[in-house]
Each structure stands twice: as structure tokens, then as C-alpha cells.
N, C-alpha and C positions, 0 to 999 in steps of 0.2 A: 140393328137392335140386338142386345145381348139376349134378352128373354123373348122367345117366340114360341108359338104353340108346338111345333114339331122339331125345331132345331134351335141352336143358339148361334149368335153372330160369328163366333170363332169357327164353328163347323161350316158355316156358309162361306167364310173366307177361305178355309181349307179347300172346299170343293171348287171354288172359283179358281184358285191357284193351281189345282190339279188339271183343270181344263185348259187354262192359259196362264202360265206363270208370269207373263209380261203385263197382265192387266193391272193398272194402278188401283189401289184400294185406299180410300181415305176413311178413317174411322172417327166418328163423332160419338163421344160417350158422356154420360152424366154421372159416371162412377168415380170421378177423380178423387184421390185422397181417401179411398176406402179400401178395405181388404179385397173386395171384389175387383176393384180397379187394378190393384197390384197384381192379382192373379191373371186378370185379363191382359194386362200389359206384358207379362212374361209370355203368355201363350201367343199373343198376337205379334209380338216383336220377332218371333221366329218366322212370321209370314209376311209382314209388311214393315216398312221403315218406321222407326219410332217417331220421327218428326211428322209422320202422316196421321198421328193420333191427336185429335183435337178434343179438349174437354169442353163440356157445356158449363156455363153459357158460352156460346161461340162468339169469339171476338172476330169481327169482320176482317180486320187486317191480317190476322193469322189464317183465316180461311182463304182469303185472297192470295196470300203467299203460297199456301199449299196448292191451291188450284192452278196458279200460274206456272208451277213446275210441270204440270201435265197438259195444260191447255194454253198455248201461247196466245197473246192478244190477237184479235182479228184485225186485219188490215181494213182500211176504209172501204175498199171495193167488195169486201166480204160482209159488210153490215147490211 
């Protein structure tokens, strides 16, 4: 979330990346096509891949595509 009581989402992403830069982060935002989104996109794209930013309302095929990059499908014996 961008707006939280003590921190904003960009600060949280920065902290996570400082701890482990290999952790994949997928951002879902409701700020698409606003000035806030444009600033957020610039700040966040320095930290995560732009293709991992998903605008609300979330389209399931897009979410599935992004998740599949980080979580390969389970094999039948893993279900």
C-alpha cells in the first residue's frame, strides 16, 4: 500500500531490497493514470521491474503472468 500509518510502500520496498536485493516484489496499485502513480512509477522502477507493477482493477491473466515468472507451476506430486 502506498499510504500506511508510519511508512509508505516505496520505503518498505527500499527496506526489503536493502535486506535482500533478490526478493521479487510485485506491486499492485490503484493509482494508475494519476500524478501520484507517475511519481510512484518513477520511484519504484528504480527498485523493481516495471513489468511487475500491476494496476487495479487487477486482471487475472496479468497477475498470473507476473506470478508465473517467480513461482513455477507445481508438479502433480507437489499438489
